[in-house]
Phi, psi and omega in degrees: 000125182260140177277347182271119184250357180167168181294142179252138172303125184298343178271358180249154178219137178246129177236154181210154175229142188209116171276109189272355174054045181059021182067026176254122183274181179296341177273003179079007185263130174280118188211082179301327180297323178293318177299317179298323178296322177295317178301319178293324176301327184294329180048049183258153176281332178222130179233122173266132180243141174236157180057040173270138180237132181216156184266117185291334185274351183288147178300320174231091180290172193302317182296316178295323179295316177303314183295316182297320185279344181250343184086007177279158167270129181267145172229118182270144176219058183297145176249340176237124179250121181227157179296328184263002177155146178266161186211142175149222186266158173205164179220138175241133182215145171272346185275160178291129179270115182264331185205142176229129174225132179251119183265135175268115180251017185293133173262130183309135179086356181242170179302141179300135179226157180200181177217145171263124181244109184237146169259127184240146175263129177243176179296338184261328182162192184285148178216149180246137176232129173245123182243129189211171175216107187276171187285173184273338182261146184301320179297322176300310185297324178298312181294319182292321178295319178300318180295316181295318179293324176296321177296317181294320182290340182281346183221120184265110175190163174306137187213153174232132171244123182211158178151190176270105183273351177055026184252114179245358175274105188300330181248021176291160183300321179303313180291324178298317180292320179294318178296321180297326181279312188263341189090171181292130183228136178303148182222077177298146178291138181232353186222138351286157191300323184286324179222078188298128179236330187244140178266070181282332182262136187222153171229121179242140186227139169226134000288152184297336181295345179284337189279120181254328186200140172227125181218144166284133181273106185246109177224172178301320180291314184292331177291335184260335194281338184207174174273354175244147165276149172290155174243133187232136180230144175253126177249148178225127187293323184243018185277164175290167181282082184236130179230133180246128175276157176172160176240000000 
């Protein structure tokens, strides 16, 4: 199965984020092949995954299998390490990986959280992507958002921050701080997948002028494969400051 579905304008880049819910769909069925089909539907250059679980002892664990079958380069960012399998974040990319840094965003007493911070090479130049899954409590998310923004401010280059932010308070401090840094960005609802009501998954881009479109990817497969819909964004290096809303 190939992730490439057609020629891409060299000035455009597609990124996506997807909470795969351990590859368990709304029907309660564990089906990695179905999850992989949704990833292929996205036809993205970079895909951030959350709640991926894989077996470390397998000859081809799930992340490697996904990468092998799509042609992506995998970057693992587990937050829970167990003898029977790792769990957490991952990233798949068609772009050249120049740098990998794994950030620990864990708040004491709460579930381990983290972010994958990668430097990628594009046809135009270097780009930074941070892929994350924030905590369930508001205090966690405030601390984690502050850390991510501090990381972004320390390095000046085009950047994408994406993942499951678990933030449903529209006027909470995490979203206010993110808007102050990135500017106003569309937030299509992605959760729950069958009847999306909440914009838990987000894609933020700097500079904002790169962002052309943000949409929740809603297909028969994506509605069934996880409790979240994937979120997909189109970036354009030389485009006008145009953003399109959509579900």
